[in-house]
Kinemage of the C-alpha trace (Angstrom):
@kinemage 1
@onewidth
@group {chain A} dominant
@subgroup {mainchain}
@vectorlist {calphas} color= white
{ca met a 1} P -20.467 18.273 44.842
{ca ser a 2} L -23.266 20.493 43.408
{ca ser a 3} L -24.123 23.839 45.183
{ca thr a 4} L -27.467 25.310 44.624
{ca ile a 5} L -28.812 28.610 43.210
{ca glu a 6} L -31.839 30.397 44.001
{ca val a 7} L -34.396 31.182 41.234
{ca thr a 8} L -36.167 34.509 41.786
{ca ser a 9} L -39.235 36.048 40.226
{ca pro a 10} L -38.441 38.721 37.709
{ca tyr a 11} L -41.230 40.848 39.214
{ca asp a 12} L -40.264 41.248 42.902
{ca asp a 13} L -37.227 39.197 43.251
{ca ser a 14} L -38.842 36.748 45.673
{ca val a 15} L -37.376 33.266 45.768
{ca val a 16} L -39.516 30.850 43.694
{ca gly a 17} L -37.171 27.766 43.939
{ca thr a 18} L -33.754 26.394 44.301
{ca val a 19} L -31.875 24.196 41.730
{ca pro a 20} L -28.464 22.348 41.743
{ca phe a 21} L -25.545 24.271 40.263
{ca asn a 22} L -23.444 21.610 38.669
{ca thr a 23} L -19.637 21.498 38.981
{ca gln a 24} L -17.314 21.044 35.984
{ca glu a 25} L -16.765 17.468 36.999
{ca glu a 26} L -20.557 16.826 36.988
{ca val a 27} L -20.887 18.453 33.732
{ca glu a 28} L -18.130 16.217 32.258
{ca ala a 29} L -19.599 13.153 33.819
{ca ala a 30} L -23.154 13.990 32.250
{ca leu a 31} L -21.724 14.169 28.788
{ca asp a 32} L -19.710 10.982 29.444
{ca leu a 33} L -22.926 9.280 30.434
{ca ala a 34} L -24.868 10.579 27.330
{ca his a 35} L -21.878 9.595 24.965
{ca lys a 36} L -21.649 6.067 26.492
{ca thr a 37} L -25.424 5.679 26.269
{ca phe a 38} L -25.370 6.496 22.569
{ca leu a 39} L -22.465 4.096 21.929
{ca asp a 40} L -24.367 1.185 23.447
{ca arg a 41} L -26.341 0.448 20.256
{ca lys a 42} L -27.720 -2.846 21.597
{ca asn a 43} L -29.713 -0.794 24.242
{ca trp a 44} L -31.037 1.940 21.923
{ca ile a 45} L -34.775 2.611 22.664
{ca pro a 46} L -36.802 1.035 19.960
{ca arg a 47} L -39.221 3.430 18.183
{ca tyr a 48} L -42.533 1.995 19.656
{ca lys a 49} L -40.933 2.397 23.126
{ca arg a 50} L -40.088 6.060 22.431
{ca val a 51} L -43.776 6.580 21.178
{ca glu a 52} L -44.988 5.040 24.532
{ca ile a 53} L -42.861 7.376 26.512
{ca leu a 54} L -43.845 10.432 24.743
{ca glu a 55} L -47.383 9.512 25.041
{ca lys a 56} L -47.048 9.037 28.731
{ca leu a 57} L -45.422 12.429 28.913
{ca val a 58} L -48.542 13.917 27.345
{ca glu a 59} L -50.603 12.481 29.984
{ca ile a 60} L -48.250 13.605 32.786
{ca met a 61} L -48.159 17.195 31.453
{ca ser a 62} L -51.892 17.276 30.655
{ca ser a 63} L -52.594 16.407 34.291
{ca gln a 64} L -50.362 19.253 35.629
{ca val a 65} L -51.206 22.225 33.346
{ca glu a 66} L -52.091 24.517 36.195
{ca asp a 67} L -48.878 23.662 38.140
{ca leu a 68} L -46.796 23.900 35.036
{ca thr a 69} L -48.259 27.221 34.181
{ca lys a 70} L -47.373 28.812 37.539
{ca leu a 71} L -43.872 27.269 37.459
{ca cys a 72} L -43.333 28.734 33.902
{ca ala a 73} L -44.713 32.221 34.833
{ca ser a 74} L -43.157 32.512 38.221
{ca glu a 75} L -39.509 32.138 36.913
{ca gly a 76} L -39.832 33.589 33.538
{ca gly a 77} L -42.178 36.585 34.082
{ca lys a 78} L -44.488 35.829 31.228
{ca pro a 79} L -48.009 36.747 32.257
{ca tyr a 80} L -50.071 33.810 33.569
{ca val a 81} L -52.548 33.807 30.730
{ca asp a 82} L -49.608 33.430 28.157
{ca ser a 83} L -47.881 31.037 30.198
{ca lys a 84} L -50.815 28.712 30.221
{ca val a 85} L -50.854 28.900 26.360
{ca glu a 86} L -47.072 28.038 26.385
{ca val a 87} L -47.666 24.975 28.417
{ca leu a 88} L -50.524 23.922 26.239
{ca arg a 89} L -48.378 24.535 23.147
{ca ala a 90} L -45.565 22.474 24.796
{ca ile a 91} L -48.000 19.592 25.147
{ca asn a 92} L -48.911 19.876 21.560
{ca ser a 93} L -45.308 19.810 20.552
{ca val a 94} L -44.853 16.459 22.111
{ca lys a 95} L -47.926 15.280 20.094
{ca leu a 96} L -46.171 16.671 16.900
{ca ala a 97} L -43.077 14.537 17.709
{ca ile a 98} L -45.245 11.442 18.011
{ca glu a 99} L -47.108 12.028 14.908
{ca his a 100} L -43.929 12.846 12.840
{ca leu a 101} L -42.394 9.406 13.891
{ca gly a 102} L -45.061 8.031 11.622
{ca val a 103} L -43.547 9.601 8.465
{ca tyr a 104} L -40.008 9.629 9.773
{ca glu a 105} L -38.583 7.378 6.971
{ca gly a 106} L -36.093 7.006 4.100
{ca lys a 107} L -36.613 6.116 0.543
{ca glu a 108} L -35.760 3.711 -2.205
{ca ile a 109} L -32.787 4.894 -4.339
{ca ser a 110} L -32.937 3.916 -7.910
{ca met a 111} L -30.753 1.184 -9.151
{ca gly a 112} L -30.429 -0.817 -12.378
{ca gln a 113} L -30.350 2.028 -14.951
{ca thr a 114} L -26.602 1.334 -15.747
{ca pro a 115} L -24.789 -2.113 -16.156
{ca thr a 116} L -22.799 -1.300 -13.076
{ca ser a 117} L -25.904 -0.783 -10.821
{ca ala a 118} L -27.755 -3.899 -12.098
{ca asn a 119} L -28.878 -6.654 -9.685
{ca arg a 120} L -29.100 -4.123 -6.773
{ca ile a 121} L -31.687 -2.440 -4.681
{ca ala a 122} L -30.906 0.476 -2.314
{ca tyr a 123} L -32.806 2.030 0.471
{ca thr a 124} L -32.188 4.806 3.034
{ca phe a 125} L -33.178 4.975 6.604
{ca lys a 126} L -32.798 7.314 9.590
{ca glu a 127} L -30.431 7.034 12.498
{ca pro a 128} L -29.857 9.439 15.413
{ca ile a 129} L -26.951 11.682 14.850
{ca gly a 130} L -25.531 11.158 18.311
{ca val a 131} L -25.537 13.099 21.585
{ca ala a 132} L -27.441 16.464 21.395
{ca val a 133} L -26.588 19.345 23.571
{ca ala a 134} L -29.405 22.083 23.923
{ca ile a 135} L -28.534 25.476 25.303
{ca ser a 136} L -31.719 27.319 25.875
{ca ala a 137} L -33.062 30.847 26.603
{ca phe a 138} L -35.116 32.321 29.303
{ca asn a 139} L -37.979 33.796 27.392
{ca his a 140} L -40.108 30.656 26.767
{ca pro a 141} L -38.665 28.248 29.485
{ca met a 142} L -41.094 25.255 29.043
{ca asn a 143} L -41.680 25.426 25.396
{ca leu a 144} L -38.123 25.913 24.374
{ca ala a 145} L -36.979 23.071 26.441
{ca ile a 146} L -39.743 20.874 24.855
{ca gly a 147} L -38.776 22.078 21.278
{ca gln a 148} L -35.097 21.148 21.906
{ca val a 149} L -35.364 18.029 24.233
{ca ile a 150} L -38.329 16.206 22.779
{ca pro a 151} L -37.075 15.914 19.063
{ca ala a 152} L -33.819 14.345 20.339
{ca val a 153} L -35.838 11.794 22.500
{ca ala a 154} L -38.158 11.040 19.596
{ca val a 155} L -35.325 10.141 17.161
{ca gly a 156} L -33.235 8.313 19.685
{ca cys a 157} L -30.550 11.042 20.543
{ca pro a 158} L -29.217 11.195 24.216
{ca val a 159} L -29.749 14.921 25.023
{ca ile a 160} L -28.415 17.303 27.599
{ca ile a 161} L -30.232 20.635 28.187
{ca arg a 162} L -28.442 23.524 29.726
{ca pro a 163} L -31.281 26.107 30.448
{ca ala a 164} L -30.796 29.790 31.191
{ca thr a 165} L -29.672 30.277 34.808
{ca gln a 166} L -32.626 32.788 35.323
{ca thr a 167} L -35.304 30.189 34.256
{ca pro a 168} L -33.993 26.625 34.798
{ca met a 169} L -36.776 25.058 36.612
{ca ser a 170} L -39.104 24.518 33.723
{ca ala a 171} L -36.315 22.662 31.721
{ca leu a 172} L -35.410 20.442 34.774
{ca lys a 173} L -39.046 19.730 35.219
{ca val a 174} L -39.210 18.379 31.551
{ca val a 175} L -36.458 15.986 32.194
{ca glu a 176} L -37.983 14.965 35.526
{ca met a 177} L -41.308 14.279 33.663
{ca leu a 178} L -39.521 12.129 30.949
{ca lys a 179} L -38.006 10.009 33.635
{ca glu a 180} L -41.509 9.689 35.173
{ca ala a 181} L -42.761 8.682 31.834
{ca gly a 182} L -40.280 5.789 31.647
{ca leu a 183} L -37.187 7.270 29.766
{ca pro a 184} L -34.169 5.283 30.922
{ca glu a 185} L -31.157 6.884 32.697
{ca gly a 186} L -28.698 8.709 30.373
{ca trp a 187} L -31.187 9.771 27.611
{ca ala a 188} L -32.159 13.083 28.971
{ca gln a 189} L -30.250 15.190 31.472
{ca gly a 190} L -30.527 18.697 32.768
{ca ile a 191} L -27.311 20.681 33.669
{ca val a 192} L -27.240 24.202 35.234
{ca cys a 193} L -23.659 25.397 35.089
{ca asp a 194} L -21.376 28.157 34.380
{ca arg a 195} L -20.067 29.509 30.933
{ca lys a 196} L -17.057 27.140 31.146
{ca gly a 197} L -19.347 24.045 31.447
{ca ser a 198} L -21.549 25.346 28.706
{ca glu a 199} L -18.627 25.740 26.486
{ca tyr a 200} L -17.422 22.263 27.333
{ca leu a 201} L -20.729 20.686 26.466
{ca ala a 202} L -21.014 22.650 23.233
{ca thr a 203} L -17.492 21.973 21.840
{ca ser a 204} L -16.714 18.501 23.056
{ca pro a 205} L -15.921 15.826 20.337
{ca lys a 206} L -18.520 13.884 22.214
{ca thr a 207} L -21.251 16.265 21.053
{ca ser a 208} L -22.764 15.532 17.749
{ca phe a 209} L -25.466 18.160 17.612
{ca leu a 210} L -25.654 21.587 19.251
{ca thr a 211} L -28.838 23.493 19.344
{ca phe a 212} L -28.487 27.045 20.789
{ca ile a 213} L -31.066 29.740 21.493
{ca gly a 214} L -29.768 33.041 22.738
{ca ser a 215} L -27.595 35.856 21.900
{ca ala a 216} L -25.851 36.163 18.608
{ca ser a 217} L -22.506 36.976 20.162
{ca val a 218} L -22.544 33.795 22.303
{ca gly a 219} L -24.093 31.650 19.607
{ca trp a 220} L -21.533 32.471 16.891
{ca tyr a 221} L -18.711 32.087 19.300
{ca leu a 222} L -19.698 28.554 20.269
{ca ser a 223} L -20.375 27.661 16.659
{ca ser a 224} L -16.705 28.791 15.873
{ca lys a 225} L -15.507 26.341 18.672
{ca val a 226} L -17.382 23.238 17.977
{ca ala a 227} L -15.552 19.966 17.192
{ca pro a 228} L -15.221 18.977 13.537
{ca gly a 229} L -18.466 17.396 12.387
{ca thr a 230} L -20.639 18.780 14.888
{ca arg a 231} L -23.930 19.808 13.404
{ca val a 232} L -25.200 23.287 14.749
{ca ala a 233} L -28.420 25.045 14.894
{ca leu a 234} L -28.407 28.573 16.168
{ca glu a 235} L -31.487 30.859 16.886
{ca his a 236} L -30.717 34.375 17.662
{ca gly a 237} L -32.852 37.558 17.458
{ca gly a 238} L -34.212 39.821 14.838
{ca val a 239} L -35.268 43.371 14.601
{ca ala a 240} L -38.426 42.503 13.060
{ca pro a 241} L -39.914 44.976 10.391
{ca val a 242} L -43.405 45.500 9.243
{ca ile a 243} L -44.459 47.209 6.136
{ca val a 244} L -48.040 48.893 6.472
{ca ala a 245} L -49.230 49.993 3.094
{ca lys a 246} L -51.816 52.876 2.674
{ca asp a 247} L -54.618 50.499 1.862
{ca ala a 248} L -54.172 48.385 5.065
{ca asp a 249} L -57.175 47.561 7.229
{ca ile a 250} L -56.128 49.691 10.180
{ca asp a 251} L -58.720 48.565 12.834
{ca ala a 252} L -58.054 44.905 11.960
{ca met a 253} L -54.241 45.453 12.190
{ca ile a 254} L -53.910 47.450 15.456
{ca pro a 255} L -54.740 44.481 17.761
{ca asp a 256} L -52.206 42.357 15.912
{ca leu a 257} L -49.450 44.803 16.043
{ca ala a 258} L -50.086 45.509 19.744
{ca lys a 259} L -49.927 41.646 20.485
{ca gly a 260} L -46.849 41.091 18.320
{ca gly a 261} L -45.084 44.162 19.963
{ca phe a 262} L -45.967 43.679 23.565
{ca tyr a 263} L -46.482 39.987 24.116
{ca his a 264} L -44.078 38.945 26.994
{ca ala a 265} L -43.124 42.550 27.266
{ca gly a 266} L -41.436 42.396 23.872
{ca gln a 267} L -39.079 39.539 24.950
{ca val a 268} L -39.409 37.565 21.728
{ca cys a 269} L -36.934 37.043 18.970
{ca ile a 270} L -39.561 38.003 16.424
{ca ser a 271} L -41.370 40.710 18.432
{ca val a 272} L -42.740 43.488 16.209
{ca gln a 273} L -40.230 46.334 16.581
{ca arg a 274} L -39.908 48.424 13.291
{ca val a 275} L -43.253 49.417 11.729
{ca phe a 276} L -42.917 51.255 8.474
{ca val a 277} L -46.249 53.113 7.765
{ca his a 278} L -47.328 55.036 4.665
{ca glu a 279} L -47.284 58.739 5.346
{ca ser a 280} L -51.025 59.031 4.571
{ca ile a 281} L -52.058 56.894 7.478
{ca val a 282} L -49.030 56.954 9.909
{ca asp a 283} L -50.521 59.386 12.350
{ca glu a 284} L -53.773 57.244 12.662
{ca val a 285} L -51.913 54.065 12.955
{ca ala a 286} L -49.416 55.462 15.434
{ca thr a 287} L -52.093 57.074 17.526
{ca lys a 288} L -54.330 53.994 17.563
{ca leu a 289} L -51.518 51.667 18.370
{ca ala a 290} L -50.389 54.003 21.250
{ca ala a 291} L -53.918 54.105 22.538
{ca val a 292} L -54.036 50.255 22.858
{ca ala a 293} L -50.579 50.061 24.409
{ca ser a 294} L -51.564 52.672 26.962
{ca lys a 295} L -54.401 50.478 28.278
{ca leu a 296} L -52.418 47.175 28.736
{ca val a 297} L -52.297 46.017 32.249
{ca val a 298} L -48.680 45.886 33.425
{ca gly a 299} L -47.736 44.050 36.610
{ca asn a 300} L -47.228 40.825 38.450
{ca gln a 301} L -47.168 38.032 35.895
{ca leu a 302} L -49.112 35.653 38.307
{ca asp a 303} L -52.124 38.002 38.291
{ca pro a 304} L -54.435 36.601 35.549
{ca lys a 305} L -55.238 40.247 34.687
{ca thr a 306} L -51.781 41.129 33.752
{ca glu a 307} L -51.211 41.568 30.015
{ca val a 308} L -47.519 42.731 30.190
{ca gly a 309} L -45.304 41.376 32.797
{ca pro a 310} L -41.799 42.266 34.031
{ca leu a 311} L -38.625 42.131 32.133
{ca val a 312} L -36.458 39.219 33.013
{ca asn a 313} L -34.204 41.232 35.382
{ca asn a 314} L -33.725 44.765 36.570
{ca gly a 315} L -30.677 45.377 34.471
{ca glu a 316} L -32.812 44.777 31.341
{ca val a 317} L -35.237 47.626 32.394
{ca asp a 318} L -32.106 49.784 32.924
{ca arg a 319} L -31.064 48.952 29.409
{ca val a 320} L -34.381 49.528 27.757
{ca glu a 321} L -34.614 52.909 29.624
{ca glu a 322} L -31.285 54.046 28.216
{ca trp a 323} L -32.065 53.046 24.823
{ca val a 324} L -35.422 54.859 24.796
{ca asn a 325} L -33.959 57.952 26.307
{ca glu a 326} L -31.326 58.051 23.629
{ca ala a 327} L -34.037 57.811 20.881
{ca ile a 328} L -35.837 60.758 22.523
{ca glu a 329} L -32.655 62.773 22.642
{ca lys a 330} L -32.196 62.135 18.861
{ca gly a 331} L -35.635 63.351 18.065
{ca ala a 332} L -38.146 60.364 18.506
{ca lys a 333} L -41.515 61.360 19.675
{ca val a 334} L -43.124 59.466 22.526
{ca leu a 335} L -46.641 58.606 21.922
{ca thr a 336} L -47.153 56.562 24.992
{ca gly a 337} L -44.903 55.055 27.657
{ca gly a 338} L -41.252 55.965 27.598
{ca lys a 339} L -40.622 55.381 31.288
{ca arg a 340} L -39.985 52.597 33.896
{ca ile a 341} L -42.812 51.718 36.145
{ca ser a 342} L -40.784 50.082 38.690
{ca lys a 343} L -37.362 48.272 39.149
{ca ser a 344} L -38.863 45.420 37.011
{ca cys a 345} L -41.407 46.795 34.639
{ca tyr a 346} L -41.373 49.181 31.858
{ca glu a 347} L -44.283 50.996 30.172
{ca pro a 348} L -45.470 49.588 26.865
{ca thr a 349} L -43.939 52.332 24.567
{ca val a 350} L -44.647 53.532 21.071
{ca leu a 351} L -42.040 55.805 19.529
{ca leu a 352} L -42.679 57.792 16.343
{ca asn a 353} L -39.915 58.225 13.912
{ca pro a 354} L -36.785 57.541 15.833
{ca ser a 355} L -33.720 58.395 13.952
{ca glu a 356} L -31.909 55.684 11.800
{ca asp a 357} L -28.855 55.897 13.934
{ca ser a 358} L -30.785 55.369 17.266
{ca ile a 359} L -30.102 52.154 18.981
{ca val a 360} L -33.785 51.213 18.811
{ca ser a 361} L -33.650 51.547 15.210
{ca lys a 362} L -30.583 49.356 14.865
{ca lys a 363} L -30.596 46.563 17.499
{ca glu a 364} L -33.207 44.254 18.991
{ca val a 365} L -34.852 45.883 21.877
{ca phe a 366} L -36.091 42.841 23.677
{ca gly a 367} L -38.475 44.937 25.654
{ca pro a 368} L -41.978 46.568 25.284
{ca val a 369} L -40.954 49.243 22.626
{ca val a 370} L -42.554 49.548 19.237
{ca cys a 371} L -41.096 51.999 16.683
{ca val a 372} L -43.258 53.580 14.002
{ca tyr a 373} L -41.672 55.178 10.988
{ca ser a 374} L -43.285 57.177 8.132
{ca tyr a 375} L -42.617 56.470 4.479
{ca ser a 376} L -43.690 57.872 1.159
{ca asp a 377} L -42.433 55.240 -1.181
{ca ile a 378} L -42.532 51.464 -0.425
{ca asp a 379} L -39.263 50.792 -2.014
{ca asp a 380} L -37.626 53.012 0.503
{ca ala a 381} L -39.490 51.282 3.218
{ca ile a 382} L -38.365 47.933 2.163
{ca ala a 383} L -34.800 49.143 1.842
{ca lys a 384} L -34.851 50.506 5.334
{ca ala a 385} L -36.397 47.268 6.610
{ca asn a 386} L -33.470 45.316 4.877
{ca ser a 387} L -30.717 47.642 6.089
{ca leu a 388} L -29.678 45.655 9.099
{ca asn a 389} L -27.678 42.359 9.110
{ca val a 390} L -30.395 40.223 10.476
{ca ser a 391} L -33.088 38.107 8.849
{ca phe a 392} L -35.903 36.476 10.643
{ca gln a 393} L -39.580 36.907 10.438
{ca ala a 394} L -41.126 40.222 8.787
{ca ala a 395} L -44.612 41.162 7.995
{ca val a 396} L -46.823 43.212 5.569
{ca phe a 397} L -50.338 44.644 5.898
{ca ser a 398} L -52.123 45.475 2.700
{ca lys a 399} L -55.486 44.519 0.853
{ca asn a 400} L -53.599 44.525 -2.437
{ca ile a 401} L -52.199 41.047 -3.246
{ca asp a 402} L -49.567 42.599 -5.512
{ca thr a 403} L -48.359 44.808 -2.701
{ca cys a 404} L -48.129 41.632 -0.346
{ca leu a 405} L -46.348 39.547 -2.980
{ca lys a 406} L -43.798 42.298 -3.526
{ca cys a 407} L -42.941 42.510 0.094
{ca val a 408} L -42.854 38.682 0.349
{ca lys a 409} L -40.347 38.776 -2.490
{ca glu a 410} L -38.298 41.614 -1.433
{ca leu a 411} L -38.207 41.677 2.352
{ca asn a 412} L -35.118 40.143 3.837
{ca gly a 413} L -36.820 37.628 6.018
{ca thr a 414} L -36.834 33.795 6.481
{ca ala a 415} L -40.691 34.194 6.647
{ca val a 416} L -42.897 36.889 5.637
{ca ile a 417} L -46.309 37.124 7.370
{ca val a 418} L -49.087 38.614 5.397
{ca asn a 419} L -51.775 40.536 7.379
{ca asp a 420} L -50.737 39.295 10.814
{ca his a 421} L -47.811 40.299 13.004
{ca thr a 422} L -44.335 39.043 12.871
{ca ala a 423} L -44.440 36.926 16.047
{ca phe a 424} L -46.888 34.419 14.479
{ca arg a 425} L -45.664 30.857 14.960
{ca val a 426} L -46.775 27.296 15.156
{ca asp a 427} L -44.503 24.530 16.096
{ca trp a 428} L -44.842 22.266 12.937
{ca met a 429} L -43.686 25.095 10.649
{ca pro a 430} L -40.006 25.813 9.736
{ca phe a 431} L -38.640 28.481 12.082
{ca gly a 432} L -35.307 29.989 12.163
{ca gly a 433} L -33.131 33.150 11.210
{ca ala a 434} L -30.460 33.742 8.562
{ca lys a 435} L -27.458 36.154 8.441
{ca glu a 436} L -26.781 37.250 12.018
{ca ser a 437} L -30.158 35.862 13.194
{ca gly a 438} L -28.898 32.159 13.017
{ca ile a 439} L -28.639 29.059 11.072
{ca gly a 440} L -30.769 26.005 10.912
{ca val a 441} L -34.408 25.413 11.100
{ca gly a 442} L -36.637 24.964 14.215
{ca gly a 443} L -40.027 23.411 14.319
{ca val a 444} L -40.464 19.878 15.921
{ca pro a 445} L -40.426 17.848 12.816
{ca his a 446} L -37.635 19.873 11.210
{ca val a 447} L -35.501 19.584 14.304
{ca met a 448} L -36.139 15.673 14.292
{ca glu a 449} L -34.763 15.550 10.663
{ca asp a 450} L -31.863 17.811 11.504
{ca met a 451} L -30.927 15.465 14.504
{ca ser a 452} L -30.756 12.481 12.214
{ca asn a 453} L -28.292 10.954 9.689
{ca glu a 454} L -29.465 9.216 6.653
{ca lys a 455} L -27.889 5.811 6.207
{ca met a 456} L -28.056 3.805 2.899
{ca met a 457} L -28.219 0.054 2.435
{ca val a 458} L -27.267 -1.413 -1.000
{ca ile a 459} L -28.128 -5.079 -1.528
{ca lys a 460} L -26.687 -7.082 -4.547
{ca ser a 461} L -28.194 -10.253 -5.686
{ca pro a 462} L -28.298 -12.301 -8.986
{ca val a 463} L -32.151 -12.621 -8.647
{ca leu a 464} L -32.716 -8.909 -8.831
């Protein structure tokens, strides 16, 4: 029988809720139910009914925005204002799934151009791939759950979500609201379990699709263990680079860099981390960025005035502190921050010219730390930006279209954002990393397609 675990606020460790912690037997039973549900083709939910359920979900979520915002913020640590944006974004993602069902279709395959294909017509259509298992991360507990679960529900895949144990309540709430919206038993389940249970869900032959958001080491490990034929989508982190040309609009750029670097205390896989600035403006850019960072309000995520909340746990503050101290010992100049505020919060920090062998220059900080580097030649800056074995979103700031296009062409990223920060995203665009940063493409319509198989029907008739 399930035990329970307490979910605590990252800010002060106060208990914000309790959730069941499922046994291995319950994990296996959940997957058995999902698999049995998928095999029962006669009772697959028709498309119009799925649309009705998702429309009802939009109504339910829209009536609970304030409660969902507080739930999301309390367990995840993202500031109240940003958590409200997350909830509204999650509602919009459900709408995106409904809209995409209107163009979720196959096509005619040409026949008759050879004697052997005469008297035939052929069409493709979409079918759900099978049971989807979603292993989620802590940093956007509501929107990540929606982004992994709703595409599965939309296309007709039974789905099991295993949220991060630090932030499980939002994902379980999504499942609860789907049931309230009319989704039958077996089509969406939330499981909170240990690593053994997670690995079982990911690697069982009953799983047809694995979507994983989290650390690269765990993601690649699970990917290596999945059953033959299981389709995998992995979303890991980046160490996002930004190229700032000497003609960049500095005053327009600084708020974007600050938002991209310090949003959710830097706990974003595409957070601004490495900013390469031309030597003629590096001091001005770094100083102005530090001035903005020094004024950010850090504290309790539930306070509407808070701009930067806590890190997800106190151990992460310890790690960020160690990494910054190492960078300072190796010569980095601290322009602002550089110290912990409390057990749970770290100062928004701007470092100037950390050494290339500093951890903050090589690994994803996942904390409120932005590194600024001086360069004289843009080719050197691009080479340094591309020197790590990660590839996610990158950015360039310049008024010169040729400079922008050069960076778009040469930066090693799956997306290059021009004159905006690296953390820009909307949920209908393709989103995902390459190299160590992952495989597969996120974004609601793209996930729906990825969770589908294309089946072809060929009809032979003498009248054709």
